[in-house]
C-alpha positions in Angstrom: 5.1 4.1 24.0 1.4 3.9 25.1 0.2 7.1 26.7 -3.3 6.3 27.9 -5.8 9.0 28.6 -7.5 9.0 32.0 -10.8 7.0 32.3 -10.1 5.0 29.1 -12.5 2.1 28.7 -9.8 -0.5 28.2 -10.8 -4.2 28.3 -8.7 -7.4 27.6 -9.6 -8.8 24.2 -12.6 -11.1 24.4 -13.6 -9.8 27.9 -16.9 -8.0 28.0 -16.9 -6.6 31.5 -19.6 -4.6 33.1 -20.9 -1.5 31.3 -19.8 1.8 32.7 -22.6 4.1 34.0 -23.9 6.6 31.5 -21.7 9.8 31.6 -18.7 8.0 33.2 -15.5 7.4 31.2 -15.3 6.1 27.7 -17.9 3.5 27.9 -20.8 5.8 28.4 -22.6 4.5 25.4 -22.6 0.9 26.5 -25.7 1.1 28.8 -27.5 3.5 26.4 -27.0 1.6 23.2 -27.1 -2.2 24.1 -26.0 -3.2 20.6 -23.0 -0.8 20.5 -19.4 -1.8 20.1 -16.8 -1.7 22.8 -15.0 1.6 22.3 -11.3 1.6 23.4 -9.1 4.7 23.6 -5.6 3.4 23.3 -3.7 6.7 23.5 -0.5 7.0 21.4 0.6 3.6 20.2 3.2 2.3 17.7 1.7 1.1 14.5 3.0 -2.5 14.8 1.4 -3.0 18.2 -1.9 -1.6 17.0 -1.8 -3.8 14.0 -1.3 -6.9 16.1 -4.2 -5.9 18.3 -6.5 -5.6 15.3 -5.3 -9.0 14.0 -5.9 -10.6 17.3 -9.4 -9.1 17.5 -10.3 -10.3 14.0 -9.0 -13.8 14.8 -11.1 -14.0 18.0 -14.2 -12.8 16.3 -13.8 -15.5 13.7 -13.7 -18.1 16.4 -16.5 -16.7 18.5 -19.2 -14.7 16.6 -20.9 -13.7 19.8 -18.0 -11.4 20.7 -18.9 -7.6 20.5 -17.4 -5.6 17.7 -14.9 -2.9 18.7 -14.0 0.6 17.7 -10.3 1.3 18.5 -9.4 5.0 18.8 -5.8 6.1 19.0 -2.9 8.0 17.5 0.3 6.7 16.2 4.0 7.4 16.3 5.1 8.6 12.9 4.7 5.9 10.3 3.9 5.5 6.6 1.7 2.7 5.3 0.7 1.4 1.8 -2.0 -1.0 0.8 -2.1 -4.1 -1.4 -0.7 -2.7 -4.7 2.2 -3.5 -6.9 2.4 0.2 -7.8 4.6 1.8 -5.1 5.2 5.1 -6.9 3.1 7.0 -4.3 6.0 6.4 -1.8 7.9 9.2 -3.6 7.0 12.9 -3.5 7.6 12.9 -7.2 5.4 9.9 -7.9 8.5 8.2 -9.5 10.9 5.6 -8.1 14.1 5.0 -10.1 15.0 1.5 -11.2 16.9 -0.3 -8.4 16.0 2.5 -5.9 14.4 1.5 -2.5 10.9 2.8 -2.2 11.8 3.9 1.4 15.0 5.7 0.7 13.4 9.2 0.9 11.0 8.5 3.8 11.9 9.9 7.2 9.8 7.4 9.1 9.2 3.6 9.0 7.0 2.0 6.3 4.4 -0.8 6.7 2.8 -2.7 3.8 -0.6 -3.8 5.0 -3.8 -5.6 3.9 -5.9 -2.5 3.1 -6.8 -0.9 -0.2 -5.1 2.2 -1.4 -1.8 3.9 -1.9 0.6 5.5 0.5 -0.4 7.6 3.5 1.1 9.0 6.7 0.0 8.5 10.3 1.4 10.3 13.3 0.8 12.5 16.3 -2.2 14.9 15.9 -4.1 12.4 13.8 -7.1 10.4 15.2 -7.0 6.8 14.0 -10.3 4.8 14.1 -10.2 1.1 13.6 -13.6 -0.5 13.6 -13.6 -4.3 14.0 -17.0 -5.1 12.6 -18.7 -8.3 11.5 -20.2 -7.2 8.1 -22.3 -10.4 7.9 -24.8 -8.6 10.1 -24.6 -5.6 7.9 -25.6 -7.1 4.6 -22.0 -8.0 3.6 -21.8 -4.7 1.7 -18.3 -3.2 1.7 -19.4 -0.2 -0.4 -22.1 0.6 2.1 -19.6 0.4 4.9 -17.2 2.8 3.2 -20.0 5.3 2.6 -21.1 4.9 6.2 -17.5 5.8 7.4 -17.4 8.8 5.2 -20.8 10.1 6.3 -19.9 9.5 10.0 -16.9 11.8 9.6 -18.8 14.4 7.5 -21.5 14.6 10.2 -18.8 14.7 12.9 -16.9 17.6 11.3 -20.2 19.5 10.9 -20.4 19.7 14.7 -17.2 21.8 14.5 -18.6 24.0 11.7 -16.4 22.3 9.1 -18.3 21.8 5.9 -16.9 18.5 4.7 -18.0 16.3 1.8 -17.2 13.4 -0.5 -15.6 13.7 -3.9 -16.7 11.5 -6.7 -14.6 8.4 -7.2 -12.2 9.3 -4.4 -12.7 7.6 -1.1 -12.2 9.8 2.0 -13.5 13.1 3.3 -12.7 16.6 1.9 -13.1 20.3 2.7 -13.4 21.8 -0.8 -10.3 20.3 -2.5 -8.4 19.7 0.7 -8.3 16.2 2.2 -9.0 16.0 5.9 -9.7 12.3 6.4 -8.1 9.3 4.6 -10.0 5.9 4.6 -8.6 2.5 3.9 -10.0 -0.8 5.1 -9.2 -4.5 5.1 -11.7 -7.3 5.4 -11.1 -10.9 6.4 -14.0 -13.3 6.3 -16.4 -10.2 6.4 -14.7 -8.8 9.5 -13.3 -5.3 9.0 -10.0 -3.9 10.2 -8.0 -0.7 9.6 -10.4 2.3 9.0 -9.9 6.1 9.0 -7.3 8.7 9.7 -8.7 12.2 10.7 -6.2 15.0 10.7 -6.9 16.9 13.9 -3.9 19.1 14.6 -0.1 19.3 14.3 2.5 18.9 11.6 1.3 17.8 8.2 4.7 18.1 6.5 5.4 14.4 6.5 2.8 14.1 3.7 5.2 16.1 1.6 7.5 13.0 1.2 4.8 11.0 -0.5 1.9 11.3 -3.0 -0.9 11.0 -0.4 -3.3 8.2 -1.4 -1.7 8.3 -4.9 -3.5 11.7 -5.7 -1.1 14.1 -7.3 -1.0 17.7 -6.0 -3.5 16.9 -3.2 -3.5 19.4 -0.3 -3.9 17.9 3.1 -5.7 19.8 5.9 -6.7 19.4 9.5 -9.4 20.5 11.9 -6.9 23.0 13.4 -6.1 24.5 10.0 -9.8 24.8 9.0 -11.0 26.4 12.2 -7.9 28.2 13.6 -8.8 26.5 16.9 -6.7 24.3 19.1 -7.7 20.6 19.6 -6.4 17.5 21.2 -6.8 14.1 19.7 -8.3 12.7 23.0 -11.0 15.4 23.2 -12.0 14.9 19.5 -12.1 11.1 20.0 -14.6 11.5 22.9 -16.9 13.4 20.7 -16.5 11.0 17.8 -17.3 8.1 20.0 -20.7 9.5 21.0 -21.7 10.1 17.3 -20.5 6.6 16.2 -22.6 5.0 18.8 -25.6 6.9 17.6 -25.0 6.2 13.9 -24.0 2.5 14.1 -27.6 1.4 13.5 -27.5 2.8 10.0 -25.2 -0.1 9.1 -27.8 -2.8 10.1 -29.8 -4.8 7.6 -33.5 -5.1 8.0 -33.1 -8.7 9.0 -30.6 -7.8 11.7 -32.9 -5.1 13.0 -35.9 -7.4 13.2 -34.2 -10.4 14.6 -34.5 -11.0 18.4 -31.1 -10.3 20.0 -29.5 -9.7 16.6 -27.6 -6.6 15.7 -24.9 -5.3 13.3 -22.5 -4.7 16.2 -22.6 -7.6 18.6 
């Protein structure tokens, strides 16, 4: 299922295409920010299909460094994911899995083991997924800086909705007091990023009850809807986030990238 929003700026992989005029559709930042990525709204998409799209983009960027970076925005059908870890206890709500017991026996939705960091999490309708495909070689090859940039982007974004979000020491992600509103987990291949963030916008958070989210015991998950008592759609939130991401992307650039002719972090 792939329900695409109207006016989505969708381009075939590797095809640059003409920029959309400012203020029209999802590509409005292309003519204003020449070094900005291609932002693609994909609507609701099954996880396996989105993963294949990311892998294809990463492979093409490895072959041709001149290709622009991308920011994929979408929501998923219900799914659980877990990163590169031999410890799979977070796949159980109790944090324990009995000897010989399948890690997925208690999960109501499919599970994918993927090449990101971190423990188990849930993705589904009402959650905005952001998958930046970025060449970090133009950003100082600094993964920690990239993670902090993602966190600050989401903190600044939530402030626009009067949600006072922040970081928590030693815990990657974005929080509202002790409630987690955004999970972050990235993978990097040859300094090209994939995976990214999951922002809880609205809808049912009960699927988190079947796991230990991000391996953090007794964590409370929250959403924009719960914090503000207002109604949102993922598509409208994605449009606002796109604008802020295009404004903030220069903060990832190294001094060399900023001063080089024609060079940029996102190219």
